[in-house]
Phi, psi and omega in degrees: 000139181289155178297324179296316178295316179299317179295316181294324177293318179299326179286332180284326184270159171301161185306325181199127174266134188283159172284151177288154181289333188264019174073213182185180180238175177284178176227172192321166178266191177289172182202153179269233190289293190265187180297149177243176178267012173225153176289126175285126180062038181296340176262001176067005185290340178280358176083187182289156176082006181239109175086320188259147168263121182250121180233104359282179178296160175091024183263359174247116191217162169297136179303328181297333178290343176261003178087022183211199179235151177281164174294315175220149181069213183233347187256152175220161167260148179213154175223152175139201187295144169212169183287004180270013176064025177279155181236002174213140176218141184222142169237128182215158176206142178258127182220164170264121182288128180296175181300148179285155356285143183212143175233154173263120183240144175195163172260141181226138174240115180260140174221133178214138171271352186298137175260359176063036170271123178304147006262016187252123168195165181254160184233131174253132179224152169233126181242149170239109185051039177088347178273138183289127171258321181216139174211122173247102187278356180219079174291131183226170177304328181292346178277353184276086188237015181086189181291133175225147176270132177249142179222131178230127176290119179240026181302328180294348180255005184306134178083352182265152171275121189229137170262115175267129182230123171262135186217139167243130179241127180246147175292128182303334180269005187260118180275352183276153190254145167223146174207161177227133174253147183231150174207157174051057178279126185198166170262150173219158179248000000 
């Protein structure tokens, strides 16, 4: 990541986002060819290019480059606004969902400059093979609350090969920033 981008991101985020009080877990192991039943590099500690599809590149970074700390380790995945004038960013990975009951768990840190005055706001979505699991169509300053643990029941997808995609979409005419950082992405029973 360029120094200019790191500096601009540090200015967008609060000085430091805190670690959650309840700790965190590891994230998937290494992996060979096809999908596994755990997220490869789910804690992002193996760095970019391992397990995740980053659109655009450069979405797995040291948390310190965003002005904060990770839930565990030093690395996070992030999506959202950058000075490169992009309006969509995605982090995705294809896995085999383990046997039911199963949930998709991760930590998320939301930050937004949006004041939610129509017609400008940003949208955060989580998809499973293109189907919506989560959608916040109006990211606002009030969503900027530090690290939170998210849990989604994905038992209906057990045994299937699924591409999970986190996405932030920004209005092209909107100069205000929103972003989401992620850590410790994993399945639990």
